[in-house]
C-alpha positions, 0 to 999 in steps of 0.5 A: 933429457936431450931436447932435439931440434926440429926447425927448418934447415937448408935443403942440402943438410947432410945430417940431422940436428945435434950430430957430431961432425967427423972431427972434434968441433971448434970450441968457440968458448962458453958464453962466459968468456964473450964480451958481446954475449950480453950486457947489464948495468950495475945495481945495488944488488951487484956484488963486485968480486974482491979480486980478478986474480986468475989462477993457472988453467985446470985443464990441458988444452987438449983435455978441455977441448975433449971435455967441451966436445962432449957437452950438448951445449957445445955440439956442432950442427952440421945442418946449419953449417951454411946458415950464413948463405941463407936469406935473412928471413930464413935465418930468423925463422930458424932462430925463432924455431930454435927458441920455441923449444926452450919452454918445453925443456924448462917444463920438463924440469918443473918438479925440480924448480918447484922443490928448489923454490919451496926450499928457498922460500923456507930459508928466506922466510927465516931471514935468509938471502938468495944469492946468484953466482955465475960467470959471463952471460950466466953471471949477468943473468943472475945479477939482472934477476937480482937487480929487478927484485927491489923495485918489483918486490920492495926487497932490500938490495942485499936480500936478493943479490948476484956475484959474477966472476971478475966483479962489476967490470965483468957486467959489460966487459969480459974478464978473461979467465975469471970463470976458471977460479973456484977460489975466486967464487969462494972469496966472493961468497965469503965476503958476503958472509954466506951461511946456513940461512942463505940460498946460493944458485950456481949458474952455468950453461955448460955445468962445468964452470969452475966459478959456479961450481966453486960457489956452490961448494963453498956455500954447501960447506957453509951450510947454505941451501944450494941450487945448480942451474945448468943446460947439460945433463949429469953436470958437475954443477948439478952433482955439487948442488942439493937441488940440480936443475938441468934444462937441456935445450940442445946444441945452439944455432951458433956452436957454443954460443950459450947466450942463445937457447941456454941463456933463454932457459936460464932467464926463464928459470931465474924468473921462476925462482925469484918470482914464485919465491916472492909469491910464497913470501907474501910479496903479492896479493893474487897476481898484483905486485902489492910490494912494488916500490913507487920510485918514479911517476910510472910506478906511482901510477901503477901503485894507484892502479894496483890499489884500485884493482885490489879494492875497487875504491874511489880515487879519493879513497885510494889517495887518502889511504896511500897518504896515510900509509906513506905510499905503501901499496899493501898497507893502503889495501889493508886500510881500505879492505880491513877498515883500519888505520895506517899504524894498525895496518903496519902492525897487522902486516908485521904480525902476519909476516907481510902476508896481506891475506893473513892480515886481512883475516885478522883485521876482519875478525 
């Protein structure tokens, strides 16, 4: 589904949104080659690629230009050709209007997202890992989502991880050409020992990035579950993956700058993949983050608040339960609501695979 834009445009716009100009648009390059598109900080879940070797180009320049010109994410918007002459407030309104289209485009892919989540959760329940792989902005978004899982869900840093073309340096600086190598992706995943228990998500706005496709191809050959997240319909990445998720948000405000709507769409989908998977794995109790890792004062205060919301217990009871369970929120809730001691709470949760509701039913008989 091509999602057409309908935001305000300059009064003398010559054509409707999404139409092609008389000649081929200037391929400003995908977000994966732009150092300024976004930045992130390395975390324990960030995997540096073993090499930044760049192979020979896979396409002739004219072929690549034609390929990019055919992509929705690279399409030129004639109606925005003079956006730089508009007042700042008008530009902000146009940009906000463009962003408003993204949730609907994601909504159109919810069945595919749900199927991918269920398949991922099933493998992770058996000890598998969730691995994101991408280049540039797409790779950074994957690493960002992975890095948020340990503090939010108390996962081991290796349980949800991200690899990015060019390694850790590519988080803050463009590593030119790294995205063009399928072999580099295969090497990065081989270094992780990706296998049948794992899930690999290739992320690419264009859906043609060799690094993301190479990651999915390697993972699938190794027996892993594969998901292809792209922003163009009928993408090569989608065809390579068992679970294609193609969120088509239409041409960007700035031609080819897929850090904008495409990046927002990818962030929304990645939020769903990790968050709902963790819900399925018992990392929450209702909408409470009961596996939160209390690594600072703010999170310790949040831990007490979560226990209070879940139990309605007094401050004294909460402090005693958290002390008895070594600060583990889920265990403390079970101590209070299940009427068991700390060691028993740990045992019951282990037997329940970490699912608090299941452990509570057992504790209550």
